[in-house]
N, C-alpha and C positions, 0 to 999 in steps of 0.2 A: 532744291527744296528740301527743307528739314521736316522730318516726319514727327508728328506729335506722339505723345505717349499712348493716347487712345488708338491711333492708327498701328502703332507698333504691337500693341496687345492684340488688335484685331487680326494682324497679320500672323501673329504666333498661334492664335486659336485656329485660324484657317489651316496653318501648318500641322497643327494637332490633329485636326479633323482629316487632313490628308494622310498622316501616318496610320490612322485606324483604317482608312480605305486600302492603303497599300499593303496592309497586313494580310488582307484577303487575296492579294495578287502574287506576292512574292513566294518563291519556291524554296530558296536556301534558308536554313535555320539561322545563319549568321545574319542575313539581311533582315530576318524577322527581329531578332534581338536589337540590331542597330535601330530599327524604327522604334522600338520600345524605348531604347536609351534617348533618342531624340524626343519622343513624347514625354519622357519622364523630366528631361532638361526644361522642356516648356513650362511644365507644371511647377517645377522648382523656381523658374523665374517668376511665375505668378505669386507664389508664396513669398518669395523674397521681396517683390515689389510691394506686397501688402505689408510685410514686416517693415519696410522703410517708411511707408505711409503712416503707420501707427506708431513708429519708433518703438518696436518690441524687440529686444534683445533675443528673447525666448523664442520667438518665431523666426528669427535669424538662425537660431540654433536648429530649429525644426527643418528649415531649408537645407543646412549643411548635412544634417542626418539623413534627409531624404536623398540627397546626392550621393552619400556613401552606400546607402541600402539599394537604391534604385538603379544607379548609373554604374556602380563599381561592383558591389557584391553580387546582385541578382544576375547580370551578365556573366560574372566569374563563375557562378554555379551551373548557369545554362551551358556556357562555352566549354568549361573544363570538366565538370562533373557529369555532364549529359552528352554533349556532342563529341568531344575528343575521347573521353573514356569509353564511350559506347559507339564511337565511329559513326555518328549520324552525319550524313552529307546533305540530305534534302528532307524537307518536312513532307508529311503525308498530303495527298491531295484533298481538295474540297468536295463536298457532295455536289455542289452545282458548278457548272463551268464558269469561266471568266465572264462572258456576256450576261449570263443569268444572275451572277453574283452582283455585278455592277447594276443591274436592273433592280434587284432587291435593295441595294443600298440607295439607289436613286428614289425608290418608293419610300423607304424609311425617312430619308432626308425631306421629302415632300410631305410625309406625314407630320413631321415636326413643324413645318411651316404652315400647316393647315389650320382650320378653325379650331380643331380639337385641343390645340395648346395655346390658344389665344389668351387664356386666362393667365398665362405666365407673365404677360406684359404687364400686370399690376406689380410685379416685383422690382422690375427696373425700367428705366426709359428706354436704354439702348438694349434692344432684345437680340440684336444679331449675334453677339458672342454667346448670349444665354442659349439660343436655338442650336448654334453649332455645337455647344457642349453637350446638349441633350441629344443632338443627332449622333454624337461620338459615342454616347452611352449605348444607344440602340445598336450602332454599327459594331460596337464591341461585343454585345451580347450575341449578335448574329455570328460574329467569329467564333464564339464558343459552340455555336450550332453547326456551322458550315465546315469547319475544319475536322479532319479525321484524326490528326496527329495529336497525341497527349501534350507534347511540347507547345504546340500552336495554341491548344486551349488553355495551357497555363499562361501563356502570354496574353491570351484574350482576357483572363481574369484580372491580370495586372493592368492592362489597358482599360478595363472597365473601372478599376479603382482610381486610375489617373482621371479618367473622364468624370467621375463623380466629384473628385477634388475640384476639377475645373468648373464644373456645374455649381458647386458650393461657392467658389470664388466669384463667379459672376452674378449670382442670384443674391448675393450679400448674406448669405446663411453664416452664422458665427459658429466657428469651429475653434474650440480653445486649443492653445499649444499643448497642453497636457494630453487632450484627447488624440492630437496628431501624433504625438509621440508614442502613445499607446498603440495606435493603428500601425505606425511603421514597425514598431517591435513585434506585433502580431504578424505583419507581413514577412519580416525577416525570418521568423521561426517557421512560416508557412513554406517559404521558398526552400528552406533546408530540409524540412520534412518531406515535401512533394519531390525534391530532387533526389533525395534517398530512395523513396518509394518508387519513382519512375526508373531508376537504376535497377533496383530489385525485380520490377516487372519485366524490363528488357532482358535481364539475365535469365528469368524464368520463361518467358514466352518468345524471346528473340525478336520483339516488335513492341513499338508504341503506337501502332495504328489502332484506334478505338474499334473500327469495324472487325478487324482481325481478331482482337480480345472478346468481342461480343460473340463471335462465332465459336471461339474456344469455351466461352462460358455456356452456350447453349448445348454443346456436346456432352 
């Protein structure tokens, strides 16, 4: 049985949702970065499919640029500039344990499918992908709150950006290629600056655990 394009896109969106969920559960930094790479590849496929649909050469260029920045450059900075250079082996723990974390994720997902977001159904007819994208946004925000490690929080911000792009794709919001290029450029500069700052913080305090740095600040 041959899968239709809509079924493939739905499968990819489910996979993207799961990457955000597993970002809460993995402990190795390398695994966290791999999940972000997979998530970014899915978003790039969405952008590329949209470019093919409207026959936009500029949007194809945006997809290629996204691949270079998100799949190659960002993991390079995280793996080589942070993990290897600073000898990070494991990301910091979460504030909530795994069962409670999954419970919050389930609650956030249930909230998205509740009557509070029914008004979104006027945007598109097929709301399943849209709701999954919105749930991914909330779960990525929760990743920023739940994780103690700075690197995990950095990946959380990048995951949030991916989820917003996915939501815009399924909601039919028009985002011009020029705007996308500007966002990608800003993202690249942000990754470079934050990687440098994280290295300096680790050299100064010997940790990137946000709870430890809060204690140092309070002293």
